[in-house]
N, C-alpha and C positions, 0 to 999 in steps of 0.2 A: 285171455282169449288167444294168445299166440303160442300157448304151451305145446300144442301138437303140430305146430307149423315149423318150417325150416329154420335152422339156426346155422348161419353161414359165417365161418371165421376167415379173416383175411389178415395176414401179417404184413403190414405196410412197410416194415423195415427190411423184409426179406427179398423184395423184388425191386428192380430198377424202375424208374418212372414210367417208361413206355410199356413195359410188361404189366406193371400194376394197373395202368389205365385199361389195357385190354382185359385184364382179369376182372376188374370192377364193373366195367360197362359192356363187355362183350364186343364182338366184331362180326362183320359180314364176310362171306367168302370173297376173296380177292381184295380185301381192304388194305392189305400190305403183303409184302413178300412172306410166304409161309402160311398165309391164311387160306388153307385149302378147303375149309368148310366153315359154315356159320357156327358161332359159339356164343351162347348166352352168357352174360356177365354175372358176377356174384350178386349184384342187386336184383337182377331178374330171378335168379335162383332163390333168393331170400323172400320173394314176393309173398306177402301175407304173414311173414315171420320176422326174424331178426337178423341183421348183419352186424357182426362184431369186428370193428376196425381196430386191430391191435397196433400199438405204436404209431398212431396217427401223426404224432409230432415229427416223424421222419419223412412225411410226404412232401414232395416238391411243391413250390409255390404254384407252378402251372397246373398241376393236378389238383391242388387245393381249390383253385378257381372252378374247375370242372365239377368237383365234388359239391361245392357250394351250390352250383346251379341245379344239380340233381336233387339236393336236399330241399332247396327252395321250391322248385317246380314239382317235385315228387314224380318225376319222369326221367327217363334215360333214352338216349339214342346210342345204338351200337356204333362202334367205329366203322366208318364206311357205309353206314345205313342212313336212311331218311325217315324211317318209321319211328314215331315217338311211342315209347312203351310206358304206360302209367304204372306207378309203383305204390304199394302199400307196405312199407318196410319200417320197422323200428330200428334205430341206429344206436349202437353202443360203441363208444370210442374210448381207448385207453392210451396213456402215454406215461413215460417216466420223466418227462420234461415239465417244467412249469410253463404252461401255455400262455399265461398272462405275461410272463416275462418274455417269452418268444414273440408275442405280439408287439410288445414294447421295443424289442430289438429288430423288428421287421422280418422275422423269420417265419411267422405264421400269420395268416390273414385274420384280421380283426373280425370281419363279418362272419367268417367260418367259425371262429372261436365262439361268437355269441350264438350262432346257429346250433352249435353242438352243446353249449353250456346250459342246457335247459334244466337238468337235474344232476348237478355235479356230486360225485362221491370221491372222497379222498381217504386212502388207507394210510395208517401209520406204518413205518418200516417195522420189520420183524423185531428189531432190538427194542422198539418202543412198545411192543405187545408181548411181554414175557409170559403172560398167562396163556397165550395161544401157542407158544413154542412147542411144548411137549405133546399136546394133543395133535398138532399139525405133524410133528415128527412121527408119531405113532401111525397116523393115517398114511403118510408117505411111505413109511416102512412097510406097511401092509400092502400097499399098491405095488411097490417095487419087488417085494418078496413074491407076490403072485406072478408078476411078469417074468421073474427069474425061476419060476417053477420051484419055489422054496416053500417049506412049511411055515407055520406061524413063527415069527421072530419077535422078540421083545427087547426092550431097553431095560437095563437094570438101573438102580438108583444112581450109581456113579456116572453112567452114560447120560442120564437126565441132568445131573448136576453140570457135567461138561457142556451140554447143549445150552443150559441157562447161563453159564459163565462166559460163553463166546459172544462177541459183538455182532456177528452176522452182517458184515458190510455188503455182502452179495444177496442179502435177503433170502427169499424162499428158494431161489435157484441154487444158492450156496448150500443151504440146508439139504436140499434134495440131492445134490452131488455128494455131500458128506455121508448121507444115509446110504446111497448106492455104493459108495466106496466101502462103508462098514459092512454091507451085505456081502460084498465080494471077498473081503478079508476075514470076516468072522467065521468061527468054527462053532457049530451047534446052533441052538435056538435062542441064545441070549447075547445081546451086544452089550459089552462092558466098557466103561470109561477108563478102565485100567490099561 
């Protein structure tokens, strides 16, 4: 039912706490220095759809408390505002941290953890999914070749073997970087492992 509705992405690790708060919840004109006009937050923009909170484990404890309230009450108040805005938003959250461990160490709020942990999914690292490696590499190669205005580029058998032999400690980001580098360096339409 949310397929045609907004899908709003927020990288929680990329913004400092105060800026992340204003991005998530919005603000009213004059709420702080530089707030020259009213700005709806990402939760408001996602109303009826989905908000994707990437790297939620990086969020400060103070902001975690505010997020918990928004999730519990299904409403938000803009910074500097008094009006309560009702929300209908699906929340997806990701992290590369073990949040249960972060809760045990006091770095992540236990109540927020349980509020978010409704339907947990956990992916294995790329090195633990060798059957996914070559198809994923081919897809990423196609995407980046298109971005670089290149024609079709393929991996030969030796390149595929090199991909499978590597441990990929950097997971998909490392794979993507390696493929971009190969596209820059390769001549012709075939990437070889030689």
